[in-house]
C-alpha positions in Angstrom: -0.1 0.2 -0.1 0.5 3.8 -0.3 2.8 5.0 2.6 1.2 8.8 3.7 3.5 11.0 1.8 4.9 9.3 -1.0 4.6 11.0 -4.0 3.2 8.7 -6.1 -0.1 10.4 -5.4 -4.2 9.2 -4.5 -5.2 8.9 -8.0 -4.0 7.0 -10.7 -3.6 10.6 -12.9 -1.6 12.1 -10.3 0.5 8.5 -9.9 1.1 8.7 -13.6 2.5 12.5 -13.4 4.5 11.7 -10.6 6.3 9.3 -13.2 6.5 11.9 -16.1 7.6 14.6 -13.8 10.7 12.2 -12.5 14.1 13.2 -14.1 16.2 10.7 -12.9 15.8 7.3 -14.9 16.2 4.6 -12.1 13.9 6.8 -9.5 11.5 6.9 -12.5 10.9 2.9 -13.4 11.2 3.0 -9.8 7.6 4.8 -9.5 6.1 3.1 -12.6 6.4 0.6 -11.0 5.1 2.1 -7.5 2.4 2.9 -8.8 1.4 0.4 -11.1 1.6 -1.9 -7.5 -0.5 1.3 -6.0 -3.2 0.8 -9.0 -3.2 -3.1 -8.3 -3.3 -2.9 -4.5 -6.5 -0.5 -5.0 -4.8 2.3 -3.4 -5.9 4.1 -6.4 -9.1 5.9 -7.3 -9.9 7.3 -11.0 -10.7 10.8 -11.4 -9.8 13.3 -13.4 -6.8 15.4 -12.5 -4.5 18.3 -14.0 -3.2 17.9 -17.6 0.2 15.7 -17.4 3.1 18.8 -18.7 4.6 18.8 -22.7 7.6 16.8 -21.7 8.9 14.7 -19.2 11.0 15.7 -16.7 14.8 14.1 -18.7 18.4 13.9 -17.0 20.9 16.1 -18.0 22.3 12.7 -19.7 22.7 11.4 -22.2 22.6 14.3 -24.5 19.4 14.7 -26.8 19.6 15.4 -30.6 18.1 15.1 -34.0 17.9 12.2 -35.4 19.6 14.0 -38.2 22.0 14.5 -35.8 22.8 11.1 -34.6 26.3 9.1 -35.3 24.8 5.1 -37.3 24.9 2.6 -35.2 26.3 -0.7 -37.4 25.7 -4.2 -37.5 28.6 -6.9 -35.1 29.3 -7.7 -32.3 31.6 -6.2 -30.9 31.6 -5.2 -27.3 31.7 -0.7 -28.6 28.6 -2.0 -31.0 26.4 -3.8 -28.5 27.2 -1.1 -25.7 25.7 1.7 -29.1 22.5 -1.2 -29.7 21.5 -1.4 -25.7 21.9 2.6 -24.8 19.7 3.1 -27.7 17.4 0.4 -27.0 17.2 1.6 -23.4 17.0 5.0 -24.6 13.7 3.7 -26.4 12.4 2.0 -23.2 12.6 5.1 -21.1 10.3 7.0 -23.6 7.8 4.4 -23.7 7.8 4.3 -19.8 6.5 7.8 -20.6 4.1 7.6 -22.9 2.4 4.9 -21.0 1.7 6.9 -18.7 0.8 10.1 -20.8 -2.0 8.4 -22.5 -2.9 7.4 -19.0 -2.8 11.0 -17.3 -3.9 12.4 -20.4 -6.9 10.7 -22.1 -8.2 7.9 -19.0 -11.4 9.9 -17.7 -14.1 8.7 -14.7 -16.0 6.8 -17.6 -13.1 4.6 -19.4 -13.3 1.0 -18.7 -11.0 0.2 -16.2 -9.6 -2.3 -18.2 -8.0 0.3 -20.3 -6.3 1.4 -17.0 -5.2 -2.5 -15.8 -4.2 -2.8 -19.8 -1.9 0.4 -19.8 -0.7 0.3 -16.6 0.8 -3.3 -17.0 2.0 -1.7 -20.1 3.6 1.1 -18.3 5.5 -1.6 -15.6 6.8 -4.2 -18.4 8.4 -0.9 -19.8 10.6 0.2 -17.0 11.1 -3.4 -16.2 12.8 -3.3 -20.0 14.5 -0.2 -19.3 15.8 -1.9 -15.9 17.0 -5.2 -17.9 18.5 -2.9 -20.4 20.3 -0.7 -17.8 21.6 -3.5 -16.0 22.9 -5.4 -19.0 25.0 -1.9 -20.2 26.6 -2.4 -16.3 27.7 -5.6 -17.2 29.8 -3.9 -20.5 31.4 -1.5 -18.8 28.7 1.5 -19.7 25.8 2.8 -18.5 22.5 5.0 -19.7 23.6 8.7 -20.2 27.3 7.6 -21.7 26.2 8.1 -25.4 24.2 10.9 -27.3 20.2 9.7 -28.0 17.7 11.2 -30.1 15.0 13.8 -28.9 12.5 12.1 -32.0 10.7 10.0 -29.4 8.8 12.4 -27.8 7.3 13.9 -31.0 4.4 11.3 -31.8 3.1 12.2 -28.1 3.1 16.0 -29.0 1.7 15.6 -32.3 -1.1 12.7 -31.4 -2.3 14.8 -27.9 -5.0 15.7 -28.8 -6.3 13.0 -29.8 -7.0 9.4 -28.4 -7.0 7.3 -31.5 -4.6 9.0 -33.0 -2.1 8.2 -30.7 -3.2 5.3 -30.2 -2.6 4.2 -33.9 0.6 5.7 -33.6 2.5 4.8 -30.5 1.6 1.2 -30.4 0.6 0.7 -33.2 3.2 1.8 -35.7 6.0 2.7 -33.4 5.8 -0.9 -30.8 4.4 -2.7 -33.8 7.6 -2.1 -35.5 9.8 -3.2 -32.6 8.1 -6.8 -33.8 9.5 -6.7 -37.0 12.9 -6.0 -36.2 13.7 -7.7 -32.4 14.2 -11.0 -33.7 17.1 -9.9 -35.8 18.5 -8.7 -33.1 18.5 -11.5 -31.0 19.9 -14.2 -33.9 22.6 -11.7 -34.2 23.6 -11.3 -30.0 23.5 -15.0 -30.1 25.6 -15.2 -33.2 27.6 -13.0 -31.3 28.0 -15.5 -28.6 26.4 -12.6 -25.9 23.4 -14.7 -24.6 22.9 -12.6 -21.6 21.8 -9.4 -24.2 19.7 -12.0 -26.0 17.6 -13.4 -23.0 17.2 -9.5 -22.2 15.8 -9.3 -25.7 13.6 -12.1 -26.0 11.7 -11.1 -22.6 11.3 -7.8 -24.5 9.7 -8.9 -27.3 7.2 -11.0 -25.5 5.8 -8.1 -23.7 5.6 -6.5 -26.9 3.7 -8.6 -28.7 1.3 -7.8 -25.5 1.8 -4.1 -25.7 0.6 -4.6 -29.2 -2.3 -6.3 -28.1 -3.7 -3.5 -26.0 -3.3 -1.6 -29.0 -5.6 -2.7 -31.2 -7.8 -3.8 -29.0 -8.5 0.0 -27.2 -8.3 1.1 -31.2 -10.7 -1.0 -31.9 -13.1 -0.4 -29.1 -12.9 3.3 -29.3 -12.8 4.0 -33.2 -16.3 1.3 -32.8 -17.6 4.1 -30.2 -17.1 6.7 -32.3 -18.5 5.4 -35.2 -15.6 4.6 -37.3 -14.3 1.9 -39.5 -11.1 0.7 -37.5 -9.6 0.0 -40.5 -9.5 2.2 -42.4 -9.7 5.2 -39.6 -6.2 3.6 -38.6 -4.9 4.2 -42.0 -6.2 7.5 -42.2 -4.1 8.8 -38.9 -1.1 7.0 -40.0 -1.0 8.7 -43.0 -2.1 12.0 -40.6 0.3 11.6 -38.0 3.1 9.3 -38.5 6.1 11.3 -40.5 8.2 8.2 -42.0 6.8 5.2 -43.4 5.9 1.3 -43.0 8.2 -0.2 -44.3 8.8 -4.3 -44.7 9.6 -6.8 -44.1 7.3 -7.2 -41.2 6.6 -9.8 -38.8 3.3 -10.8 -39.6 3.3 -13.6 -37.5 4.3 -11.9 -34.5 1.9 -9.4 -35.5 -1.0 -11.6 -36.0 -0.4 -12.5 -32.4 -0.8 -8.9 -31.5 -4.5 -9.0 -33.0 -2.5 -6.6 -35.8 -3.9 -8.7 -39.5 -1.8 -8.4 -42.3 -4.8 -6.3 -44.4 -4.2 -3.9 -41.7 -0.8 -2.5 -42.8 0.2 -3.7 -45.8 -2.5 -1.4 -47.9 -0.4 1.6 -46.8 3.2 0.3 -46.5 6.3 1.9 -49.0 
């Protein structure tokens, strides 16, 4: 249960904002776990609260660069290359913690189904674990999150969909996280070829969880689109064309996407 004075708050929205306003990465992950546990224990009520910050708090390091300024990361099994990969993934997972809590704080209302909150609290809790696993693996390789620059484009999707729940669901879980299903198996295979079973195991755990995250996105996009009178597939394709600055690029992991409730006819018609 929550102790008196715990910064996690007394409502789920305040708990979410508390995570967003935590700058230190390890403390952010810990706050995410505490908020998730408090929600499951019934210690947090659902109530409309204050608007979340436009941008989450961030530590002084890593240095954040524009995507075009980032050095190209080469494939391969050297320790330096594996550190670069793990650092990039840790940065993605840190942003994913905030994306999940921002979704709850920004779009959750008292009348929102409890199952919606259950799903996204689980996602936030798992993203925090993913960050911790990657940070720990970086430490085992003699590095730490913050040692390398990271790109500042990941929060752009949140900023551009801040006023539209369907757009947020369309782009974040159903484009960005779904892309992870396409590329992670190749990274796992590369780590195994390098005899780095420890990193492969971390990536395998993340991959399994991300299937569930995409499935949650599909489930709630479908529900909210239909509630608003839209045909989900056509609406998703319209929103991706409008809000996603990029292209849906094959190859796709059709089997994993299907496991995540995302059929190929959802994305293939608008793939490049």
